[in-house]
C-alpha positions as CSV (number, residue, x, y, z in Angstrom):
1,X,0.0,0.0,0.0
2,X,1.6,3.3,-1.1
3,X,1.6,6.2,1.3
4,X,2.4,8.9,-1.2
5,X,-1.0,10.5,-1.2
6,X,-1.0,10.6,2.6
7,X,2.5,12.1,2.7
8,X,1.5,14.7,0.1
9,X,-1.6,15.6,2.1
10,X,0.5,15.9,5.3
11,X,3.1,18.0,3.6
12,X,0.4,20.3,2.3
13,X,-1.1,20.7,5.7
14,X,2.4,21.3,7.2
15,X,3.0,24.1,4.7
16,X,-0.3,25.8,5.6
17,X,0.4,25.5,9.3
18,X,3.9,26.8,8.9
19,X,2.6,29.8,7.0
20,X,-0.1,30.4,9.6
21,X,2.6,30.2,12.3
22,X,4.4,33.1,10.7
23,X,1.2,35.1,10.2
24,X,0.1,34.7,13.8
25,X,3.6,35.3,15.1
26,X,3.9,38.5,13.0
27,X,0.4,39.6,14.0
28,X,1.1,39.1,17.7
29,X,4.4,41.0,17.6
30,X,3.0,43.8,15.5
31,X,0.0,44.2,17.7
32,X,2.1,44.3,20.9
33,X,4.5,46.8,19.5
34,X,1.7,49.0,18.3
35,X,-0.2,48.8,21.6
36,X,3.0,49.7,23.6
37,X,3.8,52.7,21.3
38,X,0.3,54.0,20.8
39,X,-0.8,53.7,24.5
40,X,2.4,55.4,25.6
41,X,1.7,58.4,23.3
42,X,-1.9,58.5,24.6
43,X,-0.8,58.4,28.2
44,X,1.9,61.1,27.7
45,X,-0.4,63.5,25.9
46,X,-0.1,66.3,28.4
47,X,3.7,66.1,28.5
48,X,4.0,66.0,24.7
49,X,2.3,69.3,24.1
50,X,5.4,71.5,24.7
51,X,7.9,69.0,23.4
52,X,9.5,68.4,20.0
53,X,7.0,65.5,19.6
54,X,4.0,67.9,20.0
55,X,2.7,67.1,16.6
56,X,1.6,63.7,18.0
57,X,-0.9,65.3,20.3
58,X,-3.4,65.9,17.4
59,X,-3.3,62.1,16.8
60,X,-4.1,61.2,20.4
61,X,-7.9,60.7,19.8
62,X,-7.3,58.5,16.8
63,X,-4.5,56.5,18.7
64,X,-6.8,56.1,21.7
65,X,-9.5,54.6,19.5
66,X,-7.0,52.4,17.7
67,X,-5.6,51.1,21.0
68,X,-9.1,50.2,22.1
69,X,-9.9,48.5,18.8
70,X,-6.6,46.6,18.5
71,X,-6.9,45.5,22.1
72,X,-10.4,44.2,21.5
73,X,-9.3,42.3,18.3
74,X,-6.3,41.0,20.1
75,X,-8.5,39.7,22.9
76,X,-10.9,38.1,20.4
77,X,-8.3,36.5,18.0
78,X,-5.7,35.6,20.7
79,X,-2.8,35.6,18.2
80,X,-0.3,34.5,20.8
81,X,-2.3,31.4,21.6
82,X,-2.9,30.7,17.9
83,X,0.8,31.2,17.2
84,X,1.7,28.6,19.9
85,X,-1.0,26.2,18.8
86,X,0.2,26.4,15.2
87,X,3.8,25.9,16.2
88,X,3.0,22.8,18.3
89,X,0.8,21.3,15.7
90,X,3.3,22.0,12.9
91,X,6.0,20.3,14.9
92,X,3.8,17.3,15.7
93,X,2.9,17.0,12.0
94,X,6.7,17.2,11.2
95,X,7.2,14.2,13.5
96,X,4.3,12.4,11.8
97,X,5.9,13.1,8.4
98,X,9.2,11.6,9.5
99,X,7.3,8.5,10.7
100,X,5.4,8.4,7.4
101,X,8.6,8.4,5.3
102,X,10.1,5.3,7.0
103,X,10.1,2.2,4.9
104,X,7.7,0.2,7.1
105,X,4.9,2.6,6.3
106,X,3.9,0.4,3.4
107,X,2.7,-2.1,6.0
108,X,-1.2,-1.8,6.0
109,X,-1.3,-1.7,9.8
110,X,1.3,1.1,10.1
111,X,-0.4,3.0,7.3
112,X,-3.8,2.8,9.0
113,X,-2.2,3.9,12.3
114,X,-0.5,6.8,10.7
115,X,-3.7,7.8,8.9
116,X,-5.6,7.7,12.2
117,X,-2.9,9.8,13.9
118,X,-3.0,12.3,11.2
119,X,-6.8,12.5,11.4
120,X,-6.6,13.0,15.2
121,X,-3.9,15.7,14.8
122,X,-5.9,17.5,12.2
123,X,-9.1,17.4,14.3
124,X,-7.3,18.6,17.4
125,X,-5.7,21.4,15.3
126,X,-9.1,22.6,14.0
127,X,-10.8,22.4,17.4
128,X,-8.0,24.3,19.1
129,X,-6.7,26.8,16.5
130,X,-9.4,27.4,13.9
131,X,-12.7,29.1,14.6
C-alpha cells in the first residue's frame, strides 16, 4: 500500500500550518508593539504638548480609538495562543511526516495507524486553533 497521497496531504497541511505560524507570530508582535507605542503616546499626551513631539498630540484621539480597537481584536483573536498552537501542531505534524517516510509505512497496519494519527492531529488542530 503506497503512502504517497498521505504524505502529500500531510506536507500540504504542514506548509499551511507553517505559513499560519508566521502570520500569527507577526500579527502578535506587530499588535504588541503598536499597543505599547500608541498607548504610551496617549498616556503622555499632556507632556507632549510642549515637546518636540508635540505634533503627535493631534493624533491622540485616533490613537486612543486604535488602541481600544486593537486590544479588542487581540483579545478576540488571541494571536499568541494561535501562534503557539500552530507551532505545536506544525512540529507534531513534522514528526508524523518523519514516521510516514520510514520504509515500514507500506505495511497496512502502520499505514492505518499513521492515517488515524494524522486525522486526530488535524481534528485537534481545527478544534484548538481554527474558529
